[in-house]
DRENBAKE-389690 format. One line per field, with one value per residue: residue number from 1; x, y, z of N, C-alpha, C, O in turn. Coordinates in pm, whole numbers. Layout:
<sites>
nr <- NUM/...;
nc1 <- X/...;
nc2 <- Y/...;
nc3 <- Z/...;
cac1 <- X/...;
cac2 <- Y/...;
cac3 <- Z/...;
cc1 <- X/...;
cc2 <- Y/...;
cc3 <- Z/...;
oc1 <- X/...;
oc2 <- Y/...;
oc3 <- Z/...;
</sites>
This chain:
<sites>
nr <- 1/2/3/4/5/6/7/8/9/10/11/12/13/14/15/16/17/18/19/20/21/22/23/24/25/26/27/28/29/30/31/32/33/34/35/36/37/38/39/40/41/42/43/44/45/46/47/48/49/50/51/52/53/54/55/56/57/58/59/60/61/62/63/64/65/66/67/68/69/70/71/72/73/74/75/76/77/78/79/80/81/82/83/84/85/86/87/88/89/90/91/92/93/94/95/96/97/98/99/100/101/102/103/104/105/106/107/108/109/110/111/112/113/114/115/116/117/118/119/120/121/122/123/124/125/126/127/128;
nc1 <- 8823/8666/8742/8697/8801/8777/8934/9192/9146/9096/9344/9501/9387/9463/9746/9779/9665/9832/10078/10012/9955/10204/10368/10247/10295/10575/10624/10502/10654/10908/10856/10803/11040/11256/11500/11526/11275/11112/11199/11112/10833/10773/10876/10707/10465/10508/10531/10271/10119/10219/10140/9862/9831/9933/9753/9528/9361/9396/9462/9736/9783/9674/9844/10093/10037/9996/10251/10401/10297/10384/10661/10678/10577/10780/10993/10901/10748/10808/11031/10937/10714/10844/10995/10782/10710/10877/10768/10514/10587/10710/10487/10331/10499/10485/10215/10208/10384/10234/10015/10153/10231/9983/9907/10110/10118/10030/9811/9535/9508/9253/9105/9201/9132/8850/8800/8891/8711/8468/8504/8543/8293/8127/8236/8166/7889/7857/7957/7772;
nc2 <- 2674/2572/2332/2169/1902/1654/1507/1533/1407/1145/1093/1085/857/665/675/589/332/209/213/51/-194/-240/-268/-494/-686/-689/-783/-1039/-1163/-1162/-1326/-1567/-1628/-1628/-1829/-1927/-1867/-2025/-2280/-2271/-2257/-2514/-2672/-2592/-2685/-2962/-2992/-2915/-3126/-3339/-3259/-3269/-3542/-3651/-3532/-3671/-3606/-3685/-3986/-4227/-4301/-4085/-3883/-3977/-3974/-3699/-3600/-3732/-3614/-3351/-3389/-3488/-3266/-3077/-3195/-3218/-2990/-2747/-2595/-2528/-2368/-2169/-2050/-1957/-1725/-1532/-1525/-1420/-1166/-1065/-1056/-867/-647/-611/-539/-300/-150/-134/19/256/335/393/624/800/1018/1250/1508/1599/1892/2000/1908/2051/2305/2280/2250/2498/2673/2584/2646/2924/3000/2937/3115/3362/3346/3361/3617/3772;
nc3 <- -638/-931/-1177/-1470/-1657/-1847/-2023/-1914/-1669/-1759/-1872/-1642/-1523/-1713/-1691/-1424/-1440/-1632/-1496/-1276/-1408/-1534/-1308/-1193/-1392/-1393/-1131/-1142/-1345/-1228/-1006/-1136/-1262/-1094/-963/-695/-593/-756/-678/-413/-449/-549/-342/-138/-243/-233/43/115/3/153/411/378/339/584/750/701/496/233/46/48/-213/-356/-267/-362/-635/-681/-613/-807/-1038/-999/-1024/-1287/-1425/-1366/-1501/-1768/-1849/-1720/-1817/-2071/-2010/-1870/-2075/-2220/-2096/-2207/-2465/-2408/-2313/-2544/-2715/-2582/-2611/-2891/-2917/-2775/-2932/-3167/-3078/-3016/-3271/-3378/-3242/-3280/-3448/-3333/-3201/-3400/-3594/-3645/-3433/-3214/-3305/-3308/-3031/-2932/-3065/-2954/-2681/-2701/-2802/-2586/-2401/-2520/-2500/-2224/-2174/-2289;
cac1 <- 8804/8622/8804/8653/8878/8758/9050/9300/9108/9117/9488/9546/9344/9549/9880/9772/9640/9953/10179/9967/9974/10348/10419/10195/10368/10712/10620/10472/10769/11015/10816/10807/11173/11357/11528/11495/11129/11057/11227/11025/10697/10761/10898/10583/10363/10537/10494/10125/10071/10254/10052/9728/9837/9946/9630/9420/9273/9414/9521/9875/9780/9654/9968/10195/9996/10023/10397/10446/10260/10476/10790/10662/10566/10912/11078/10853/10677/10854/11116/10851/10635/10940/11023/10656/10711/10937/10668/10411/10645/10727/10355/10295/10582/10427/10088/10241/10442/10123/9943/10237/10222/9849/9892/10236/10105/9996/9672/9501/9485/9111/9054/9236/9048/8714/8798/8903/8584/8365/8529/8517/8148/8073/8281/8082/7755/7864/7983/7651;
cac2 <- 2699/2456/2315/2043/1862/1510/1448/1526/1302/1016/1077/1040/718/584/666/504/195/159/186/-67/-312/-260/-321/-630/-771/-701/-869/-1176/-1217/-1190/-1444/-1688/-1651/-1633/-1969/-1960/-1860/-2145/-2393/-2257/-2292/-2659/-2725/-2565/-2777/-3094/-2983/-2912/-3262/-3421/-3218/-3322/-3686/-3676/-3483/-3763/-3549/-3758/-4120/-4239/-4303/-3947/-3809/-4022/-3927/-3556/-3582/-3777/-3511/-3238/-3427/-3493/-3127/-3015/-3255/-3205/-2869/-2626/-2515/-2475/-2257/-2063/-1981/-1893/-1590/-1446/-1510/-1328/-1031/-1023/-1022/-740/-544/-586/-467/-163/-84/-104/133/375/375/449/757/874/1137/1367/1553/1659/2036/2035/1878/2169/2414/2255/2278/2644/2733/2548/2725/3065/3016/2940/3242/3469/3332/3410/3761/3838;
cac3 <- -780/-1006/-1308/-1528/-1774/-1856/-2091/-1816/-1574/-1825/-1885/-1511/-1508/-1799/-1631/-1305/-1484/-1698/-1393/-1201/-1492/-1550/-1182/-1178/-1486/-1342/-1013/-1184/-1419/-1131/-928/-1219/-1321/-989/-933/-556/-578/-821/-588/-296/-487/-557/-207/-67/-296/-176/185/120/-23/269/521/349/364/727/814/670/393/108/62/4/-360/-401/-240/-457/-768/-688/-616/-938/-1136/-980/-1081/-1433/-1471/-1360/-1604/-1906/-1885/-1653/-1906/-2178/-1955/-1838/-2202/-2263/-2039/-2309/-2571/-2359/-2310/-2684/-2766/-2519/-2675/-3024/-2900/-2735/-3050/-3258/-3020/-3032/-3412/-3402/-3182/-3293/-3532/-3252/-3208/-3528/-3578/-3642/-3298/-3133/-3355/-3259/-2887/-2916/-3107/-2855/-2561/-2733/-2814/-2449/-2341/-2577/-2442/-2086/-2174/-2337;
cc1 <- 8766/8695/8765/8733/8876/8877/9165/9272/9135/9265/9547/9510/9432/9687/9880/9755/9765/10060/10141/9993/10123/10408/10373/10270/10509/10717/10599/10589/10882/10982/10834/10944/11284/11378/11488/11345/11062/11078/11133/10881/10678/10783/10770/10470/10382/10496/10342/10067/10099/10165/9911/9724/9840/9825/9510/9324/9282/9480/9666/9881/9763/9780/10076/10164/10028/10173/10454/10416/10348/10611/10784/10652/10703/11002/11032/10795/10735/10936/11034/10771/10724/10970/10899/10646/10770/10840/10560/10463/10667/10593/10308/10372/10527/10298/10113/10298/10332/10043/10022/10230/10088/9834/10013/10225/10077/9852/9648/9461/9337/9046/9080/9147/8904/8703/8801/8771/8473/8380/8498/8368/8083/8113/8194/7942/7753/7883/7864/7665;
cc2 <- 2567/2451/2177/2016/1709/1442/1430/1419/1164/988/1028/895/624/565/575/358/133/125/65/-195/-342/-320/-464/-727/-795/-797/-1015/-1239/-1251/-1313/-1572/-1718/-1657/-1778/-2009/-1958/-1983/-2267/-2390/-2293/-2443/-2724/-2709/-2657/-2917/-3097/-2986/-3053/-3350/-3388/-3273/-3473/-3715/-3625/-3571/-3713/-3622/-3893/-4119/-4238/-4162/-3864/-3847/-3973/-3778/-3530/-3623/-3673/-3388/-3268/-3429/-3352/-3061/-3066/-3217/-3070/-2740/-2537/-2453/-2355/-2140/-1981/-1908/-1751/-1492/-1422/-1410/-1185/-978/-980/-888/-625/-509/-506/-322/-86/-45/16/262/426/442/590/846/1002/1263/1407/1624/1804/2070/2000/1998/2286/2400/2292/2428/2711/2705/2631/2871/3092/3023/3068/3358/3466/3388/3561/3840/3883;
cc3 <- -848/-1141/-1359/-1654/-1779/-1921/-1993/-1710/-1633/-1846/-1753/-1484/-1590/-1736/-1509/-1345/-1547/-1594/-1310/-1280/-1508/-1423/-1158/-1268/-1435/-1223/-1054/-1256/-1323/-1047/-1007/-1279/-1218/-946/-792/-531/-640/-731/-468/-329/-487/-421/-125/-113/-239/-29/202/102/98/388/502/376/514/806/785/563/259/138/17/-149/-417/-381/-340/-598/-783/-696/-751/-1045/-1123/-1045/-1234/-1491/-1474/-1471/-1744/-1945/-1829/-1746/-2019/-2128/-1916/-1963/-2254/-2208/-2140/-2424/-2531/-2359/-2451/-2744/-2709/-2584/-2814/-3014/-2862/-2853/-3148/-3207/-3037/-3175/-3441/-3347/-3204/-3374/-3453/-3275/-3341/-3505/-3570/-3508/-3207/-3175/-3305/-3111/-2863/-2953/-3006/-2729/-2587/-2746/-2676/-2378/-2390/-2518/-2300/-2078/-2226/-2472;
oc1 <- 8827/8708/8799/8733/8963/8917/9228/9363/9190/9308/9633/9590/9471/9738/9970/9823/9800/10125/10228/10045/10164/10490/10450/10304/10557/10805/10669/10622/10945/11070/10876/10962/11398/11285/11424/11293/10967/10986/11079/10813/10581/10716/10730/10390/10286/10433/10290/9979/10012/10119/9847/9626/9760/9800/9401/9218/9187/9544/9713/9973/9829/9818/10143/10254/10081/10218/10544/10499/10384/10669/10873/10712/10740/11079/11115/10794/10714/10913/11058/10761/10684/10970/10911/10580/10718/10832/10520/10393/10646/10586/10252/10315/10522/10275/10045/10264/10335/10006/9964/10225/10082/9756/10018/10315/10098/9781/9733/9389/9299/8943/8992/9095/8843/8607/8724/8724/8393/8282/8434/8321/7995/8033/8153/7883/7656/7832/7857/7571;
oc2 <- 2464/2553/2077/2097/1643/1333/1325/1348/1076/873/939/819/517/454/492/270/19/21/-16/-292/-458/-411/-547/-838/-908/-882/-1104/-1356/-1356/-1395/-1674/-1823/-1688/-1843/-2112/-2040/-2037/-2346/-2493/-2354/-2495/-2822/-2800/-2703/-2982/-3192/-3050/-3095/-3427/-3477/-3318/-3524/-3793/-3672/-3547/-3771/-3620/-3911/-4023/-4181/-4125/-3784/-3760/-3934/-3736/-3447/-3558/-3646/-3326/-3182/-3379/-3323/-2997/-2990/-3188/-3036/-2633/-2417/-2338/-2254/-2024/-1858/-1808/-1666/-1382/-1311/-1326/-1093/-859/-880/-806/-519/-392/-415/-232/31/64/104/366/547/536/668/958/1086/1374/1349/1701/1836/2161/2057/2040/2357/2499/2357/2481/2798/2793/2682/2937/3198/3106/3125/3442/3570/3453/3626/3961/3941;
oc3 <- -824/-1209/-1296/-1747/-1723/-1881/-1989/-1667/-1566/-1838/-1752/-1430/-1543/-1729/-1493/-1292/-1518/-1604/-1275/-1226/-1497/-1430/-1109/-1226/-1435/-1215/-1006/-1233/-1335/-1021/-952/-1340/-1253/-898/-771/-455/-584/-710/-428/-247/-432/-389/-52/-32/-200/17/293/177/141/459/597/429/565/917/838/542/181/241/-45/-207/-514/-466/-396/-672/-886/-775/-804/-1132/-1223/-1111/-1301/-1594/-1573/-1529/-1830/-2063/-1887/-1753/-2058/-2196/-1928/-1959/-2326/-2268/-2156/-2476/-2612/-2401/-2477/-2815/-2781/-2610/-2851/-3093/-2912/-2874/-3205/-3285/-3069/-3198/-3520/-3401/-3153/-3368/-3503/-3357/-3387/-3411/-3495/-3472/-3133/-3089/-3264/-3070/-2782/-2879/-2975/-2675/-2504/-2705/-2652/-2303/-2310/-2488/-2260/-1987/-2209/-2527;
</sites>
């Protein structure tokens, strides 16, 4: 049986997209706020720099500079960026609230009436 409903298709796309985005946001926030994960990121960065140095890819000065920048970042910027996550989530919440307000009235009666008339007109044409 054939059934065409573009609105329903788009609703499905929206639901899938929203769930994907919500899951992506949740994953990213957890990655960026988990203490052990943060420690592991920086430990891994230090290991990367050391491997690059011992592999001959960078000089001792480059390695020391990179390590110094990691330390300075942790001291001066990490907490600021950590708190920025809350700002981003608050902004997202405001945007979602605004969208909810824009659609909270429900479907307008004349839209339903238009759809019914369009379908009935097509039905009459088919019935002769």
